[in-house]
C-alpha positions in Angstrom: 70.7 95.1 6.7 71.7 91.6 8.3 68.6 91.9 10.7 65.9 92.6 7.8 67.1 89.6 5.8 67.0 87.2 8.9 63.2 88.6 9.4 62.6 87.7 5.4 64.2 84.6 5.7 62.1 83.4 8.4 58.5 85.0 6.9 59.4 82.9 3.9 60.1 79.6 6.1 57.1 80.4 8.1 54.6 80.9 5.0 56.4 77.5 3.4 55.8 75.6 6.7 53.9 72.4 5.5 52.8 71.4 9.0 52.8 72.1 13.0 56.0 70.2 13.0 57.6 72.1 10.5 56.6 75.5 11.9 57.7 74.5 15.3 61.2 74.0 13.7 61.1 77.2 12.1 60.1 79.1 15.8 63.3 77.5 17.2 65.3 78.3 14.2 64.8 82.0 14.5 63.2 82.9 18.1 65.0 79.8 20.5 67.7 80.2 22.5 69.9 80.1 19.8 68.0 81.2 17.3 69.1 83.8 14.8 66.9 86.6 15.9 68.0 85.8 19.6 71.5 86.2 18.9 71.2 89.2 17.1 69.5 90.7 20.4 73.1 89.4 22.0 74.8 91.6 20.0 73.6 94.8 21.7 77.0 94.8 23.5 79.3 95.1 20.3 77.4 98.0 19.1 78.1 101.8 20.1 76.0 103.4 22.9 74.6 105.8 21.0 73.1 103.2 18.6 72.0 100.6 21.2 68.3 101.7 21.6 67.6 102.0 17.8 69.2 98.4 17.2 67.0 97.1 20.5 63.8 98.1 19.2 64.6 97.0 15.4 65.5 93.5 17.0 62.2 93.4 19.2 60.3 94.7 16.4 61.6 92.0 14.1 61.0 89.5 16.9 57.3 90.8 17.3 56.7 90.5 13.4 58.1 87.0 13.4 55.9 85.8 16.6 52.6 87.2 14.6 53.6 85.2 11.5 54.1 82.1 13.5 50.8 82.5 15.1 48.7 82.9 12.3 50.7 80.4 10.3 49.6 78.0 13.4 46.0 79.0 13.3 46.1 78.0 9.1 47.4 74.9 9.8 45.3 74.0 13.1 42.1 74.8 10.7 43.3 72.8 8.1 44.0 69.9 10.0 40.7 70.4 11.8 38.9 69.9 8.1 40.9 66.9 7.1 39.9 65.4 10.5 36.4 66.1 9.5 36.4 65.3 6.2 37.6 61.9 7.2 35.2 61.4 9.8 32.0 62.8 7.9 28.8 60.3 8.0 26.8 60.6 4.9 23.3 61.3 6.4 21.5 60.5 3.2 22.5 56.6 3.4 19.5 54.8 4.7 20.1 53.4 8.2 20.5 49.8 9.3 17.1 48.6 10.2 16.7 47.2 13.9 14.0 44.3 14.4 11.6 45.4 17.1 11.9 43.4 20.5 9.5 41.1 21.6 8.5 38.9 24.4 9.2 34.8 24.0 6.4 32.9 23.4 6.1 31.2 26.6 6.9 34.2 28.3 3.8 35.7 26.5 1.7 32.9 27.4 2.4 32.8 31.1 1.7 36.6 31.4 -1.8 35.7 29.8 -2.4 32.9 32.2 -1.2 34.8 35.0 -3.6 37.5 34.2 -6.6 35.6 33.6 -5.9 33.8 37.1 -5.5 36.9 38.6 -8.8 38.4 37.3 -10.5 35.3 38.6 -9.2 36.1 42.4 -6.1 34.0 42.6 -2.8 34.6 43.7 0.6 34.2 42.4 3.0 32.3 44.7 6.5 30.8 43.5 9.0 28.4 45.3 11.9 26.7 45.1 13.0 24.4 41.9 15.4 22.4 44.3 12.9 20.7 46.4 12.6 18.1 49.6 11.4 15.1 48.8 9.0 15.4 51.7 7.1 18.2 49.8 7.6 17.1 46.4 6.1 13.6 46.9 5.6 12.4 50.7 3.2 15.0 51.7 1.4 14.9 48.1 0.6 11.2 49.3 2.9 9.7 47.1 5.4 7.7 49.7 8.8 6.3 49.0 8.4 3.0 46.8 5.0 4.5 45.6 4.4 3.6 41.8 3.5 7.2 40.8 7.3 8.1 41.7 8.1 6.0 38.3 6.0 8.4 36.5 7.7 11.4 37.4 11.3 10.4 36.5 13.0 12.3 38.8 16.7 14.2 39.4 18.3 13.5 42.7 20.2 15.7 44.2 20.5 13.5 47.5 18.2 10.9 48.7 16.0 13.5 50.6 16.6 16.6 47.9 15.4 16.7 44.2 14.8 19.0 41.3 11.1 19.4 41.4 8.9 17.5 39.5 6.0 19.8 39.5 5.4 23.2 41.5 2.7 21.0 43.7 5.2 21.5 46.6 4.4 25.0 46.6 1.1 24.2 47.5 2.2 22.3 50.3 4.3 25.1 51.5 1.3 27.3 50.9 -1.4 25.1 53.1 1.3 24.7 55.9 2.1 28.5 56.3 -1.5 30.0 55.2 -5.0 29.1 56.9 -7.6 28.5 54.4 -9.5 30.2 52.4 -6.6 29.9 50.0 -6.6 30.4 46.1 -3.5 30.6 44.0 -1.3 29.5 41.3 1.9 28.7 41.0 4.0 28.7 38.0 7.4 27.8 37.6 10.0 25.4 35.7 10.2 22.1 36.7 12.6 18.8 36.0 12.0 15.4 34.7 14.1 12.8 33.2 12.7 12.6 29.9 14.3 12.3 26.5 14.1 15.1 24.0 11.6 14.6 21.1 8.5 17.2 19.7 6.5 16.4 23.1 9.0 15.8 25.8 11.8 17.9 27.4 13.8 17.6 30.7 12.9 21.3 31.6 9.8 22.8 31.1 7.1 25.2 32.5 4.3 24.4 34.5 1.6 26.0 36.3 -0.8 24.6 38.8 -3.5 26.2 41.1 -5.3 25.3 44.1 -8.5 26.7 46.0 -9.0 25.6 49.7 -12.3 26.4 51.5 -15.5 25.2 52.9 -18.2 23.5 50.9 -15.7 23.3 47.6 -17.6 20.8 45.1 -16.0 19.1 41.8 -19.0 21.7 39.9 -16.7 24.6 41.3 -13.9 22.9 39.8 -15.1 22.4 36.6 -16.7 25.9 36.4 -13.0 27.6 37.3 -11.1 25.7 34.8 -14.6 26.3 31.7 -14.1 29.9 32.6 -10.3 29.8 32.3 -10.1 27.6 29.0 -12.6 30.1 27.7 -10.8 33.1 28.4 -7.6 31.9 27.0 -8.7 30.0 23.6 -12.1 31.6 23.2 -15.4 31.2 24.3 -16.1 28.8 21.1 -13.4 26.0 22.5 -15.5 22.7 23.6 -14.1 21.0 26.7 -14.0 17.3 27.6 -13.6 15.9 31.5 -12.5 12.4 31.2 -11.6 10.7 34.4 -8.2 10.1 35.6 -5.7 9.3 38.4 -3.5 11.4 40.7 -2.1 10.8 43.8 -3.0 14.1 45.5 -6.3 14.4 43.9 -9.9 12.2 44.8 -11.6 12.1 42.0 -9.2 13.2 39.1 -10.0 14.1 35.7 -8.3 14.7 32.4 -9.3 17.8 30.4 -9.3 18.0 26.3 -10.1 21.1 24.4 -10.7 21.6 20.9 -7.2 20.7 18.7 -6.4 24.4 17.6 -4.7 22.9 14.4 -7.9 21.5 13.0 -10.4 23.1 14.8 -11.9 19.8 15.8 -12.1 18.6 12.2 -9.5 16.0 13.7 -5.7 15.6 12.5 -2.3 14.2 13.5 -1.9 16.3 16.1 -5.0 15.2 18.0 -4.7 11.9 16.8 -7.9 12.3 14.6 -10.3 12.5 17.6 -10.2 16.8 17.4 -9.2 17.2 21.0 -6.4 17.7 22.7 -5.4 17.1 26.6 -4.7 20.4 28.0 -4.3 19.6 32.1 -5.3 17.1 34.9 -7.5 18.0 38.0 -9.4 16.9 40.8 -10.7 17.4 44.4 -7.8 17.8 46.8 -7.3 14.0 48.3 -8.4 14.8 52.2 -4.9 13.0 52.9 -3.0 15.9 51.6 -5.2 18.3 53.9 -4.6 16.2 56.9 -0.8 16.6 55.9 -0.7 20.1 55.8 -2.9 20.3 59.3 -6.1 21.5 57.2 -9.4 19.4 58.6 -10.9 17.6 55.5 -13.8 17.3 57.6 -14.3 21.4 57.7 -12.4 22.4 54.3 -12.2 20.9 51.1 -10.7 22.2 47.9 -10.0 21.7 44.1 -6.3 21.2 42.4 -5.2 21.9 38.7 -2.0 21.5 36.7 -1.1 22.1 33.0 2.2 22.8 31.2 2.9 26.2 29.9 4.9 24.7 27.0 1.5 22.5 25.9 -0.8 25.6 26.3 1.5 27.6 24.1 1.5 24.5 21.4 -1.9 23.8 21.5 -3.0 27.4 21.0 -0.6 28.5 18.2 -0.5 25.0 16.8 3.1 24.7 17.6 4.3 21.0 16.3 7.3 20.6 18.2 8.0 21.6 21.8 11.7 22.2 20.9 11.1 25.0 18.6 10.3 26.8 22.3 13.7 26.6 23.4 16.1 26.7 20.2 15.7 30.3 19.9 15.6 30.2 16.1 15.2 33.8 15.2 13.0 32.7 12.2 10.4 30.7 14.5 10.0 33.6 17.1 10.0 36.2 14.2 6.5 34.9 14.0 5.3 36.0 17.7 5.8 39.8 17.1 
């Protein structure tokens, strides 16, 4: 019978279909609008009326058998495709993973956080200000008028005649004294700029932290006690300190402070020029002129101020020989601080 041979051929083609595309072509060949089984149904009109029901039933049965065979084969091919895809995407979990280095704070950030926490514990507030500053706040109100020789030492970057990149964070002290009545106890951290050539100890951009205390009856002994308490907290109780006379236009009297050299432990080395001590900060009692400039009566109030380079404190504590190491982001250097 022609219908039986068509069905057998269709089932054979379905079994032999290598992929979904070939299977779809087989389906169209037998069940499409012009498919061989579909055309058999159109032959009903040419069959005698008494044989039509049986013929129609046979054609429908043939169609159903072919459709079932197509479904089974499609499921089989799809499962095979999935196995191939999974095999291709398989990951060998027995292989060792790629190690990831732990993240860590930059040494400058670590030192800043340590300094901040020490001063917060001593009752200071942390105040910040703009890096692009008025000449008035950066110099004039700090008793450094125009043409003052101290300006030469600052090597300032000028934005305009009246605007500069701040050379220290002292303008934050001025802004605070203008806005807040004593008592004042603040530290001012931040980035500062000076027109220095880059070498082992100088950079045109570096980090600084300054402090200011203004209240009644503030004496140099209060300054000395606060500085020594800070340095012992930062470097350790065994650190030795030395106060030397210094000069700063905005403090009077002024001092520079040395501590035991971390590189040699006080024995003397090239880092400390064989003295066993190394300078870490400058300080002094606030000049009465500065207090007057900020509207604070120097007959009623006095104060002390200090300033230090965060970069220098990092170098002296960890015996880092070159300030450039802090800015080059060499992973071999930074990994030592993890």
